[in-house]
C-alpha positions as CSV (number, residue, x, y, z in Angstrom):
1,M,-66.5,2.4,100.3
2,P,-66.8,-1.1,98.7
3,E,-65.4,-4.2,100.6
4,L,-64.5,-7.7,100.0
5,P,-67.7,-8.9,99.3
6,E,-68.5,-6.1,96.5
7,V,-65.5,-6.4,95.2
8,E,-65.7,-10.0,95.0
9,T,-69.0,-10.0,93.5
10,V,-67.9,-7.2,90.5
11,C,-65.1,-9.8,89.8
12,R,-67.6,-12.3,89.3
13,T,-69.6,-10.0,86.9
14,L,-66.2,-9.0,85.0
15,R,-64.7,-12.7,84.9
16,E,-67.2,-14.0,81.8
17,P,-67.1,-11.3,79.9
18,L,-63.4,-10.0,80.0
19,V,-61.5,-13.1,80.3
20,G,-59.7,-13.6,76.8
21,R,-60.8,-10.1,75.5
22,T,-58.4,-7.8,74.2
23,I,-58.1,-4.2,75.2
24,S,-58.4,-2.5,71.6
25,A,-58.1,1.1,73.0
26,A,-58.4,2.9,76.1
27,V,-58.9,7.0,76.9
28,V,-58.3,8.9,80.3
29,T,-60.6,11.6,81.0
30,W,-59.1,12.2,84.4
31,P,-55.4,11.8,84.8
32,R,-55.1,11.6,88.3
33,T,-57.0,8.4,88.4
34,V,-54.0,6.6,86.4
35,E,-51.0,8.4,88.8
36,P,-48.7,8.6,88.7
37,L,-48.7,7.3,85.0
38,D,-48.9,9.8,82.4
39,P,-52.8,9.1,80.6
40,G,-50.1,8.5,77.2
41,D,-48.1,6.1,78.7
42,F,-50.6,3.7,80.7
43,T,-53.3,4.1,77.5
44,A,-49.8,2.7,75.6
45,R,-49.0,-0.2,78.0
46,V,-52.9,-1.5,78.2
47,S,-53.7,-1.2,74.2
48,D,-53.5,-4.3,72.6
49,A,-53.4,-6.0,76.3
50,T,-55.4,-9.2,76.6
51,V,-56.9,-9.9,79.8
52,D,-55.4,-13.6,80.9
53,A,-57.3,-13.2,84.4
54,I,-59.8,-11.5,86.7
55,E,-59.0,-12.0,90.4
56,R,-59.7,-9.7,93.6
57,R,-56.7,-9.2,96.2
58,A,-58.5,-7.1,99.4
59,K,-60.6,-4.0,97.9
60,L,-58.6,-4.4,94.9
61,I,-60.5,-5.4,91.2
62,V,-56.7,-7.2,89.4
63,A,-57.1,-8.0,85.9
64,R,-54.0,-10.0,85.1
65,L,-52.8,-8.9,81.2
66,S,-50.8,-11.0,78.4
67,T,-48.3,-8.7,78.8
68,G,-47.3,-9.6,82.0
69,D,-48.4,-6.1,83.5
70,T,-51.2,-6.2,86.4
71,L,-54.2,-4.0,85.8
72,T,-55.8,-2.9,89.3
73,T,-58.6,-0.8,90.4
74,H,-59.7,0.4,93.5
75,L,-63.2,1.6,93.8
76,R,-62.7,3.9,96.7
77,M,-66.1,5.8,98.1
78,T,-68.2,6.4,94.8
79,G,-66.2,4.3,91.4
80,K,-68.1,2.0,89.3
81,L,-66.6,-0.4,86.8
82,L,-68.7,-1.1,84.7
83,Y,-69.2,-3.7,81.3
84,T,-71.6,-2.7,78.4
85,R,-72.1,-5.4,75.8
86,H,-72.0,-3.7,72.0
87,G,-75.6,-2.3,71.0
88,A,-76.8,-2.5,74.5
89,T,-78.1,0.4,76.5
90,P,-75.3,2.3,78.1
91,P,-74.7,2.4,81.8
92,E,-77.1,5.2,83.5
93,E,-74.0,7.4,84.6
94,P,-73.5,11.1,83.7
95,E,-70.9,11.2,81.3
96,R,-69.0,13.6,83.3
97,H,-68.4,10.9,85.8
98,L,-66.2,8.9,83.2
99,R,-62.6,8.5,84.4
100,I,-62.1,5.7,81.9
101,A,-63.4,3.8,78.9
102,Y,-61.7,0.9,77.6
103,E,-63.0,-0.7,74.0
104,L,-62.6,-4.4,73.5
105,D,-61.8,-6.4,70.0
106,N,-65.5,-7.2,70.2
107,L,-66.8,-3.3,70.3
108,D,-67.9,-4.1,74.1
109,M,-66.8,-1.4,76.3
110,L,-65.6,-1.3,80.1
111,E,-66.0,2.0,81.8
112,F,-64.7,3.2,85.0
113,F,-67.2,6.1,86.4
114,D,-66.3,8.1,89.7
115,A,-68.6,10.9,90.9
116,R,-66.1,11.7,93.7
117,K,-62.9,11.3,92.0
118,F,-60.8,9.2,94.8
119,G,-61.2,5.9,92.8
120,R,-57.4,4.7,91.8
121,V,-56.3,2.6,88.6
122,R,-53.3,1.3,88.8
123,L,-50.4,-0.5,86.3
124,H,-48.1,-2.9,88.1
125,T,-44.8,-4.6,86.4
126,A,-45.1,-8.1,87.8
127,E,-42.1,-7.2,90.3
128,E,-44.2,-4.0,91.1
129,W,-47.8,-6.3,92.1
130,D,-45.9,-9.0,94.1
131,D,-44.6,-5.7,96.2
132,V,-48.4,-4.5,96.5
133,S,-49.9,-8.0,97.1
134,A,-47.5,-8.5,99.9
135,S,-48.3,-5.5,101.8
136,Y,-52.0,-6.8,102.1
137,G,-52.6,-9.2,105.2
138,P,-54.2,-12.5,104.7
139,E,-57.4,-13.2,103.0
140,P,-60.1,-13.8,105.4
141,L,-61.8,-16.6,103.3
142,D,-58.6,-18.3,102.7
143,P,-57.8,-21.6,104.0
144,D,-54.7,-19.7,105.8
145,F,-57.2,-17.7,107.7
146,T,-57.5,-19.8,110.5
147,S,-59.3,-19.1,114.3
148,D,-56.1,-19.9,115.6
149,W,-54.1,-17.2,113.8
150,L,-56.5,-14.8,114.8
151,Y,-56.1,-15.2,118.2
152,Q,-52.2,-15.7,118.2
153,R,-52.4,-12.6,116.1
154,L,-54.6,-10.6,118.8
155,R,-52.5,-11.5,121.9
156,A,-49.4,-9.6,119.8
157,T,-51.2,-6.5,119.8
158,T,-52.7,-4.0,122.7
159,R,-54.7,-1.9,119.1
160,Q,-58.7,-1.9,119.9
161,I,-59.9,-4.2,118.0
162,K,-62.0,-2.9,115.4
163,P,-58.9,-0.3,113.8
164,L,-57.4,-3.7,113.9
165,L,-59.8,-5.0,111.6
166,L,-60.1,-2.3,109.1
167,D,-56.0,-2.7,109.1
168,Q,-55.6,-4.2,105.9
169,K,-51.8,-4.9,106.9
170,F,-53.5,-7.5,109.0
171,I,-56.5,-8.8,107.7
172,A,-57.3,-7.6,103.7
173,G,-61.0,-6.7,103.2
174,I,-62.7,-6.0,105.7
175,G,-64.0,-2.5,105.8
176,N,-66.8,-0.5,108.1
177,I,-69.7,-2.5,107.2
178,Y,-68.3,-5.6,108.0
179,A,-66.1,-5.0,110.7
180,D,-69.3,-3.7,112.6
181,E,-71.7,-6.8,111.9
182,A,-68.6,-9.1,112.6
183,L,-68.0,-7.6,116.1
184,F,-71.8,-7.2,116.8
185,L,-72.2,-11.3,116.3
186,A,-69.0,-12.0,118.2
187,R,-70.4,-10.0,120.7
188,I,-66.9,-7.9,121.3
189,H,-67.0,-4.2,122.1
190,P,-64.9,-2.0,119.4
191,L,-62.6,-0.6,121.5
192,K,-61.7,-3.6,123.2
193,P,-57.9,-4.0,123.4
194,A,-57.1,-7.2,121.1
195,N,-55.1,-8.9,123.6
196,T,-57.4,-9.1,126.2
197,I,-60.0,-11.0,123.8
198,S,-60.0,-14.6,124.9
199,R,-59.5,-17.8,122.5
200,R,-63.0,-18.5,122.7
201,K,-64.2,-15.3,121.8
202,A,-61.6,-15.2,118.7
203,E,-63.0,-18.3,117.7
204,A,-66.5,-16.5,117.5
205,L,-65.1,-13.6,115.8
206,H,-63.3,-15.9,113.4
207,Q,-66.7,-17.6,112.7
208,A,-68.5,-13.9,112.6
209,I,-66.0,-12.6,109.6
210,V,-66.7,-15.9,107.5
211,S,-70.0,-15.5,108.2
212,V,-70.8,-12.2,107.5
213,L,-68.8,-11.7,104.3
214,S,-69.6,-15.1,102.8
215,Q,-73.6,-14.0,103.0
216,A,-72.8,-11.1,101.4
217,I,-71.0,-12.3,98.6
218,A,-74.3,-14.7,98.6
219,N,-76.3,-11.7,97.8
220,A,-74.1,-10.0,96.0
221,G,-72.8,-7.1,98.2
222,T,-74.0,-4.3,99.9
223,T,-75.7,-1.2,98.2
224,L,-76.2,1.4,100.3
225,R,-75.8,4.2,97.8
226,D,-73.5,4.1,95.2
227,Y,-72.2,0.5,94.8
228,R,-72.8,-1.9,91.5
229,S,-71.4,-4.3,90.8
230,G,-69.7,-5.0,87.2
231,S,-73.4,-5.5,85.2
232,G,-74.9,-2.3,87.4
233,A,-76.6,-4.4,89.0
234,I,-77.4,-3.3,92.9
235,G,-76.0,-5.9,96.0
236,M,-78.9,-7.3,97.7
237,N,-77.6,-7.9,101.3
238,K,-78.6,-4.5,103.4
239,P,-81.6,-6.4,104.8
240,N,-79.2,-9.1,106.0
241,L,-77.1,-6.4,108.4
242,N,-78.0,-6.2,112.0
243,V,-76.6,-2.9,113.3
244,Y,-74.4,-1.1,110.7
245,G,-76.5,1.8,109.6
246,A,-79.1,1.6,112.0
247,P,-80.2,4.8,113.6
248,P,-79.3,5.0,117.5
249,G,-82.1,3.8,119.9
250,T,-83.2,1.3,117.1
251,P,-84.2,-2.1,119.2
252,C,-80.7,-4.7,119.2
253,P,-82.2,-7.4,116.9
254,R,-80.8,-9.9,119.6
255,C,-82.2,-8.6,123.0
256,G,-84.2,-5.5,122.2
257,A,-81.6,-3.1,123.9
258,R,-81.4,0.4,122.3
259,L,-78.3,0.7,119.6
260,K,-75.8,3.1,120.1
261,R,-73.5,5.2,118.1
262,L,-69.5,5.7,118.7
263,V,-66.8,6.9,116.7
264,V,-63.6,4.7,116.5
265,G,-60.6,5.2,115.0
266,Q,-62.5,8.2,113.3
267,R,-65.1,6.3,112.0
268,G,-68.8,5.8,112.4
269,T,-69.7,2.6,115.1
270,T,-72.8,1.1,116.1
271,I,-73.4,-1.5,118.8
272,C,-75.8,-2.9,121.2
273,P,-74.0,-1.8,124.5
274,R,-76.1,-4.8,125.9
275,C,-74.5,-7.1,124.0
276,Q,-71.1,-5.8,123.5
277,R,-69.7,-4.7,126.6
278,L,-66.6,-3.1,127.6
279,R,-65.6,-4.7,130.5
């Protein structure tokens, strides 16, 4: 599932071509994509709306519309939001995977493809969006996300650290890839209770979170299979991953010990048993 760096990359690639453009028409080919709205209501509300801004919140692509509505796209596992200029070669995506097509006032197209149909597009009023945004935790690349804030919040819960990092109400945007990578860099076992993490380790974890996310954004995200930017390009960050996706038994890139695979909170997790000891 695309995480913060991938969604941020999509937003950055869509911002220039989309902001200031007006949606001339929209076609919904898979009604569940826009639930709870009826496809007809959805298309009526977005048609003739101008895109005022493209932002990211957590793992959501956020389009601010001139009508006051906020249009959000959650890519989930296989979603792709692709922009195609008029007359250019269309995306190399099966037509059967097209869920929503937006035609813009300059005849360019913005299309949402989703092979597994888990992606969701929502249209919120201003009040509804305020509530949705407030349900997420702080953005880990914002100035308010400090090592002291993290340490104090960790002290307040006995939850295991990896499931806590994946909780979008705790911190927004971190998923399985970057949780594994950050915990590896900070030398913290994913099953460690949060309130047993020292201030020094909390500082290391804060630094690791910021580092792995920033590096992935700089490399346009991590493509393992499905992820593409808004222009259709793959992410280039995969070679920078230390542990995520590595087969069990792979030598640790730091100490040489054999990496181990665990299941933590029903999520596959790769660790170095020497660097990330559970004391």
